[in-house]
C-alpha positions as a printed NumPy array, in Angstrom:
array([[  0.009,   0.056,  -0.182],
       [  1.165,   3.56 ,  -0.694],
       [  2.558,   5.032,   2.473],
       [  1.868,   8.899,   3.499],
       [ -0.236,   9.478,   0.374],
       [ -2.893,  12.219,   0.681],
       [ -6.224,  11.34 ,   2.116],
       [ -9.166,  12.957,   0.643],
       [-11.724,  13.881,   3.582],
       [-11.115,  10.329,   4.68 ],
       [-13.041,   8.694,   2.026],
       [-10.554,   6.338,   0.817],
       [ -9.375,   3.042,   2.655],
       [ -5.479,   2.865,   3.138],
       [ -5.176,   6.367,   4.15 ],
       [ -3.269,   7.159,   7.49 ],
       [ -1.983,  10.307,   9.296],
       [  1.722,  11.051,   8.279],
       [  4.557,  11.468,  10.904],
       [  6.038,  14.786,  11.345],
       [  9.146,  13.607,   9.167],
       [  7.062,  12.688,   6.522],
       [  5.188,  15.963,   6.593],
       [  8.536,  17.972,   6.353],
       [  9.64 ,  15.863,   3.422],
       [  6.524,  15.171,   1.263],
       [  8.448,  13.981,  -1.712],
       [ 10.645,  11.252,   0.017],
       [  8.056,   9.863,   2.521],
       [  8.138,   6.348,   1.098],
       [ 10.639,   4.855,   3.464],
       [ 10.252,   0.957,   3.155],
       [ 12.178,  -0.932,   0.434],
       [  9.078,  -2.853,  -0.366],
       [  6.544,  -0.143,  -0.455],
       [  4.99 ,   0.594,  -3.985],
       [  6.491,   3.851,  -5.123],
       [  4.367,   5.347,  -8.185],
       [  6.447,   6.691, -10.905],
       [  5.646,  10.397, -10.227],
       [  7.602,   9.842,  -6.886],
       [ 10.717,   8.876,  -8.717],
       [ 11.858,  12.408,  -9.567],
       [ 15.432,  11.238, -10.32 ],
       [ 14.304,   9.316, -13.103],
       [ 12.844,  12.115, -15.36 ],
       [ 13.654,  15.708, -13.746],
       [ 17.114,  15.836, -15.732],
       [ 15.147,  14.992, -19.117],
       [ 12.815,  17.699, -18.6  ],
       [ 15.31 ,  20.311, -17.661],
       [ 14.889,  23.355, -20.199],
       [ 12.095,  21.724, -21.962],
       [  8.317,  23.177, -22.34 ],
       [  6.034,  20.666, -20.849],
       [  2.497,  20.016, -21.139],
       [  0.69 ,  17.907, -18.228],
       [ -2.149,  15.489, -18.758],
       [ -3.161,  15.285, -15.136],
       [ -6.015,  15.359, -12.635],
       [ -6.497,  15.35 ,  -9.174],
       [ -5.03 ,  11.942,  -8.723],
       [ -1.461,  13.164, -10.144],
       [ -0.129,  13.514,  -6.674],
       [  3.565,  13.442,  -5.266],
       [  3.021,  12.846,  -1.645],
       [  0.453,  15.958,  -0.628],
       [  1.692,  18.01 ,  -3.511],
       [  0.254,  18.022,  -7.171],
       [  2.799,  16.812,  -9.512],
       [  2.406,  20.359, -11.381],
       [  3.301,  22.157,  -8.216],
       [  6.094,  19.701,  -7.631],
       [  7.745,  20.242, -11.169],
       [  7.142,  23.811, -10.862],
       [  8.951,  23.902,  -7.6  ],
       [ 12.07 ,  22.32 ,  -9.279],
       [ 12.173,  24.993, -12.082],
       [ 10.566,  22.847, -14.684],
       [  8.55 ,  24.982, -17.249],
       [  5.258,  23.613, -17.162],
       [  3.465,  25.527, -19.989],
       [  0.026,  23.953, -20.165],
       [ -2.21 ,  21.445, -18.402],
       [ -4.625,  19.155, -20.162],
       [ -7.527,  17.584, -18.233],
       [ -9.448,  14.418, -18.83 ],
       [-13.118,  13.521, -18.1  ],
       [-14.156,  14.962, -14.582],
       [-11.833,  17.693, -15.084],
       [ -8.626,  18.792, -13.689],
       [ -9.886,  18.792, -10.245],
       [-11.835,  15.707, -10.645],
       [-15.052,  17.055,  -9.433],
       [-17.299,  16.921, -12.668],
       [-20.046,  14.331, -13.462],
       [-19.471,  11.659, -15.772],
       [-20.369,  13.057, -19.068],
       [-20.247,  16.487, -18.075],
       [-18.998,  19.191, -20.502],
       [-15.603,  20.697, -19.334],
       [-14.649,  24.005, -20.546],
       [-11.025,  25.242, -21.12 ],
       [-10.008,  27.465, -18.22 ],
       [ -7.134,  28.712, -16.19 ],
       [ -5.676,  27.216, -12.979],
       [ -6.317,  29.703, -10.139],
       [ -3.181,  28.529,  -8.252],
       [ -0.541,  28.37 , -10.869],
       [ -2.364,  30.716, -13.775],
       [ -1.686,  27.901, -16.274],
       [ -4.067,  27.473, -18.953],
       [ -6.114,  24.264, -18.787],
       [ -7.148,  22.46 , -21.945],
       [-10.096,  20.277, -21.945],
       [ -9.729,  16.747, -23.555],
       [-13.098,  15.738, -22.904],
       [-16.14 ,  16.862, -25.13 ],
       [-15.39 ,  17.823, -28.93 ],
       [-11.587,  18.093, -28.339],
       [-10.584,  14.69 , -27.098],
       [ -6.952,  14.916, -28.75 ],
       [ -4.624,  17.781, -28.322],
       [ -4.546,  19.917, -31.473],
       [ -1.488,  20.817, -33.318],
       [ -1.548,  24.528, -32.408],
       [ -2.253,  23.441, -28.374],
       [  1.196,  21.384, -28.414],
       [  3.38 ,  23.183, -31.074],
       [  5.369,  25.201, -28.481],
       [  5.78 ,  21.86 , -26.348],
       [  8.828,  19.411, -26.201],
       [  7.168,  16.771, -23.97 ],
       [  3.557,  15.772, -22.987],
       [  3.514,  13.966, -19.391],
       [  0.576,  11.584, -18.574],
       [  0.123,  10.9  , -14.993],
       [ -3.368,   9.81 , -14.045],
       [ -4.381,   7.013, -11.765],
       [ -6.375,   4.347, -13.812],
       [ -8.438,   1.445, -12.636],
       [ -7.671,  -1.165, -15.19 ],
       [-11.093,  -1.227, -17.088],
       [-11.492,  -0.815, -20.843],
       [-14.387,   1.744, -20.633],
       [-12.751,   3.921, -18.015],
       [-11.863,   6.774, -20.314],
       [ -8.642,   7.884, -18.939],
       [ -6.879,   5.509, -21.101],
       [ -8.662,   6.573, -24.222],
       [ -7.298,  10.081, -23.23 ],
       [ -3.858,   8.748, -23.117],
       [ -4.29 ,   7.022, -26.588],
       [ -5.17 ,  10.497, -28.136],
       [ -2.39 ,  12.283, -26.533],
       [ -0.057,   9.678, -27.889],
       [ -1.703,  10.014, -31.36 ],
       [ -1.112,  13.794, -31.286],
       [  2.591,  13.132, -30.344],
       [  3.13 ,  10.775, -33.132],
       [  1.449,  13.15 , -35.575],
       [  3.217,  16.268, -34.454],
       [  6.884,  14.794, -33.574],
       [  6.465,  15.413, -30.018],
       [  7.808,  13.202, -26.945],
       [  5.537,  11.857, -24.455],
       [  6.257,  10.362, -20.975],
       [  3.948,   8.231, -18.996],
       [  4.519,   8.341, -15.258],
       [  3.023,   4.962, -14.276],
       [  0.85 ,   4.057, -11.347],
       [ -0.159,   0.745, -10.145],
       [ -3.495,  -0.891, -11.404],
       [ -5.971,  -1.728,  -8.464],
       [ -7.416,  -4.44 , -10.774],
       [ -4.107,  -5.442, -12.217],
       [ -4.24 ,  -8.94 , -10.756],
       [ -6.548, -10.302, -13.444],
       [ -8.017,  -9.89 , -16.85 ],
       [-11.269, -10.932, -18.143],
       [-14.345, -10.32 , -20.224],
       [-15.03 , -10.143, -23.888],
       [-12.61 ,  -8.36 , -26.215],
       [-13.606,  -5.181, -28.149],
       [-14.725,  -5.806, -31.738],
       [-13.469,  -3.192, -34.001],
       [-16.954,  -2.092, -35.041],
       [-17.621,  -1.211, -31.602],
       [-15.121,   1.399, -30.943],
       [-15.846,   4.52 , -29.183],
       [-14.391,   6.806, -26.323],
       [-15.318,   4.176, -23.902],
       [-13.443,   1.548, -25.914],
       [-10.829,   2.034, -28.411],
       [ -8.666,  -1.108, -28.236],
       [ -8.982,  -4.872, -28.792],
       [ -8.518,  -5.755, -25.394],
       [-10.971,  -7.253, -22.634],
       [-13.256,  -5.54 , -20.265],
       [-10.456,  -5.9  , -17.531],
       [ -7.064,  -5.591, -19.266],
       [ -4.693,  -6.291, -16.476],
       [ -2.131,  -3.745, -17.451],
       [ -0.894,  -0.45 , -15.944],
       [ -1.178,   2.545, -18.244],
       [  2.484,   2.207, -18.935],
       [  2.057,  -1.32 , -20.151],
       [ -0.995,  -0.423, -21.912],
       [  0.844,   2.494, -23.528],
       [  3.554,   0.294, -24.686],
       [  1.058,  -2.117, -26.23 ],
       [ -0.89 ,   0.755, -28.072],
       [  2.508,   1.947, -29.367],
       [  3.987,  -1.195, -30.63 ],
       [  0.743,  -2.872, -31.765],
       [  0.349,  -0.109, -34.244],
       [ -3.132,   0.943, -32.923],
       [ -2.616,   4.655, -33.103],
       [ -3.984,   6.278, -36.288],
       [ -2.248,   5.273, -39.439],
       [ -0.04 ,   2.849, -37.457],
       [  2.134,   5.702, -36.447],
       [  4.275,   5.437, -33.383],
       [  4.763,   7.702, -30.499],
       [  8.359,   8.717, -29.228],
       [  7.304,   7.274, -25.894],
       [  9.069,   6.76 , -22.412],
       [  7.43 ,   4.968, -19.396],
       [  8.523,   5.6  , -16.025],
       [  8.029,   2.517, -13.863],
       [  6.579,   2.124, -10.828],
       [  9.045,   0.806,  -8.075],
       [  8.358,  -2.396,  -5.926],
       [  5.102,  -3.472,  -7.794],
       [  3.982,  -6.581,  -9.169],
       [  0.43 ,  -7.436, -10.564],
       [ -0.291,  -9.778,  -7.765],
       [ -0.095,  -7.105,  -4.979],
       [ -3.189,  -5.217,  -3.627],
       [ -3.107,  -1.695,  -4.085],
       [ -5.351,   0.771,  -2.259],
       [ -5.588,   4.135,  -4.022],
       [ -5.133,   7.173,  -1.779],
       [ -7.198,   9.389,  -3.748],
       [-10.429,   8.515,  -5.277],
       [ -9.982,   8.289,  -9.177],
       [-13.201,  10.079, -10.089],
       [-16.285,  11.431,  -8.325],
       [-18.309,   8.12 ,  -8.401],
       [-15.756,   5.687,  -7.443],
       [-15.341,   6.611,  -3.915],
       [-13.606,   3.697,  -2.328],
       [-11.901,   0.418,  -3.248],
       [-15.186,  -1.543,  -3.025],
       [-16.581,   0.607,  -5.834],
       [-13.21 ,   0.008,  -7.83 ],
       [-13.56 ,  -3.695,  -7.417],
       [-17.197,  -3.619,  -8.493],
       [-16.845,  -1.275, -11.381],
       [-15.916,  -3.744, -14.118],
       [-19.254,  -5.533, -13.451],
       [-21.758,  -3.01 , -12.331],
       [-20.941,  -0.37 , -14.8  ],
       [-22.657,  -2.652, -17.424],
       [-25.649,  -1.572, -15.996],
       [-24.905,   1.846, -17.37 ],
       [-26.314,   0.34 , -20.77 ],
       [-29.579,  -0.759, -18.95 ],
       [-32.836,   0.797, -17.272],
       [-31.153,  -0.143, -13.959],
       [-29.702,   2.17 , -11.429],
       [-26.247,   1.493, -10.243],
       [-26.623,   3.867,  -7.401],
       [-25.653,   7.442,  -8.829],
       [-27.283,   9.852,  -6.503],
       [-26.001,   7.951,  -3.606],
       [-22.754,   7.923,  -1.838],
       [-22.38 ,   4.31 ,  -2.736],
       [-22.496,   4.131,  -6.523],
       [-21.326,   1.242,  -8.374],
       [-21.99 ,  -0.765,  -5.104],
       [-25.917,  -1.231,  -5.279],
       [-28.245,  -1.765,  -8.086],
       [-32.071,  -1.19 ,  -8.248],
       [-35.019,  -0.014, -10.008],
       [-38.463,   1.623,  -8.879],
       [-40.187,  -1.884,  -8.573],
       [-40.169,  -4.232,  -5.767],
       [-39.641,  -7.261,  -7.986],
       [-35.98 ,  -6.587,  -8.001],
       [-35.221,  -6.964,  -4.209],
       [-35.805,  -5.782,  -0.823],
       [-32.787,  -3.244,  -0.359],
       [-34.098,   0.257,  -0.914],
       [-32.071,   3.365,  -1.974],
       [-33.35 ,   6.735,  -2.933],
       [-31.035,   8.558,  -5.515],
       [-30.555,  12.333,  -5.037],
       [-28.835,  15.295,  -6.485],
       [-25.485,  15.349,  -5.11 ],
       [-23.121,  18.26 ,  -6.218],
       [-19.703,  16.89 ,  -7.462],
       [-21.028,  13.308,  -7.935],
       [-24.353,  13.154,  -9.746],
       [-26.51 ,  16.164, -10.099],
       [-29.358,  14.509, -12.187],
       [-29.083,  10.892, -11.422],
       [-31.582,   8.554, -12.9  ],
       [-34.913,   7.923, -10.797],
       [-34.127,  10.938,  -8.587],
       [-36.078,  11.078,  -5.657],
       [-37.615,   7.683,  -6.199],
       [-37.342,   4.624,  -3.992],
       [-35.265,   1.944,  -5.906],
       [-35.332,  -1.824,  -4.927],
       [-32.65 ,  -4.256,  -5.471],
       [-29.229,  -5.3  ,  -4.123],
       [-26.673,  -4.122,  -1.802],
       [-23.37 ,  -4.989,  -2.855],
       [-21.058,  -3.085,  -0.419],
       [-20.12 ,  -6.228,   1.349],
       [-19.773,  -8.506,  -1.216],
       [-16.323,  -9.767,  -1.665],
       [-15.731,  -9.573,  -5.493],
       [-12.583,  -8.769,  -7.135],
       [-13.329, -10.267, -10.337],
       [-15.484,  -9.682, -13.459],
       [-18.943, -11.144, -13.067],
       [-22.247, -11.264, -15.154],
       [-24.392, -12.513, -12.317],
       [-25.955,  -9.373, -11.563],
       [-26.655,  -8.159, -15.067],
       [-28.171, -11.386, -16.   ],
       [-30.296, -11.764, -12.626],
       [-31.728,  -7.989, -13.08 ],
       [-32.634,  -8.969, -16.743],
       [-34.47 , -12.044, -15.629],
       [-36.407, -10.468, -13.161],
       [-37.238,  -7.565, -15.423],
       [-40.883,  -7.1  , -16.374],
       [-39.818,  -4.811, -19.258],
       [-37.364,  -7.202, -21.087],
       [-37.728,  -5.432, -24.416],
       [-36.678,  -2.156, -22.921],
       [-34.148,  -3.457, -20.437],
       [-31.064,  -2.484, -22.392],
       [-30.318,   0.734, -24.316],
       [-27.823,   1.667, -27.026],
       [-25.038,   2.094, -24.761],
       [-24.668,  -1.554, -23.513],
       [-22.952,  -2.734, -26.523],
       [-20.48 ,   0.033, -26.422],
       [-19.56 ,  -0.964, -22.914],
       [-19.648,  -4.752, -23.728],
       [-17.587,  -3.952, -26.883],
       [-19.828,  -6.337, -29.108],
       [-23.511,  -7.297, -29.62 ],
       [-23.23 , -10.905, -28.626],
       [-23.222, -10.608, -25.   ],
       [-26.765,  -8.451, -25.076],
       [-28.025, -11.291, -27.577],
       [-26.958, -14.216, -25.363],
       [-28.615, -12.648, -21.956],
       [-31.456, -12.065, -23.967],
       [-31.717, -15.574, -25.237],
       [-31.538, -16.985, -21.506],
       [-27.764, -18.099, -21.608],
       [-25.951, -18.639, -18.449],
       [-22.881, -16.835, -17.259],
       [-20.911, -19.992, -17.953],
       [-22.274, -20.412, -21.497],
       [-21.522, -16.965, -22.402],
       [-17.869, -17.252, -20.97 ],
       [-17.013, -19.808, -23.713],
       [-17.723, -17.098, -26.366],
       [-14.578, -15.103, -25.17 ],
       [-12.493, -17.786, -23.845],
       [-10.146, -18.375, -26.885],
       [-10.1  , -14.631, -27.562],
       [ -8.982, -14.008, -23.895],
       [ -6.355, -16.903, -24.185],
       [ -4.706, -15.   , -27.023],
       [ -5.094, -11.762, -25.531],
       [ -2.919, -13.261, -22.456],
       [ -0.18 , -14.278, -24.788],
       [ -0.106, -10.66 , -26.1  ],
       [ -0.131,  -9.194, -22.614],
       [  2.714, -11.284, -21.491],
       [  4.825,  -9.258, -24.117],
       [  4.162,  -5.91 , -22.555],
       [  4.333,  -6.705, -18.916],
       [  6.843,  -4.478, -17.159],
       [  5.871,  -5.959, -13.738],
       [  5.544,  -9.704, -12.833],
       [  2.321, -11.345, -12.212],
       [  3.574, -12.741,  -9.11 ]])
């Protein structure tokens, strides 16, 4: 677990108070030789490269070095940070999923912030023409439809097209201990899935960046001048509790473990708890047929201002105590079987999340989870071989 990392309002597991010595030296507060050290902390590995260069930062609220944002850290070391690029949820990580993000100016540093969510998903040539390097430092959760990796993809593409260099400061993957789910089919590419990888890909962003680059997945098969700074003392079998919630509606580790499975409810009429303080940890609908657990979605600033079924009683299941650190179709299938509105259960978003149309078709046809898993068994085995080529950290 990351020691001495910043706690946000005590919301995240794994946080603890810092000692006086840690508070005095926030950049070197990782003391044990076995503690996981994210790449951003390893300043000696990249500061020299950045000296005298103009830098663009693709960062958000998770981009911390101890208790200091990496932008502030680099500025304090005399690095010429010129521009900030922000992903979905914004630079401070407080925007709803899918919310429009405007370009703005960071009040603390005066640096311009360019939104990479909405119409401008890829840095434009004129936004990076004065830069020498783009640096990507964002905490991911290891799931194909979590859009930070799409932002990374487009940044790599912009660098490849404009002869710029990119550095990925790697961070551990909290779901990095496994890979599972259907592989994305090319015809279902979207911002919530750009690559032929499974729902849970089992890679850090650094490993995935290398895969994207070397497999020719950037537009035109171009390659980005890419450098990955590695995490120290990490392997894929290690449990890693995030010190900062990665986005507004993933408030704790339970939500992160459940996210690969419960996010599929976004493609249905079922609520996954947006408008509560436990999103992605419950599921329900305004009909008692779905279960005895009751929750009422409300407008919550900074999480979900207009949640589905706002102010209505939803009946379903509470998964906050369920130990599930794997990908499961159990709940999405169970709710479909109970639904009195089967023809309207799915929406057009489901196939984008699934990365194919077969999953929906087989659920509608009454297939069991075991039967459905056979559909992607061979593809997943092939992906496992591909994944091995790009591992920077062992599985055990």
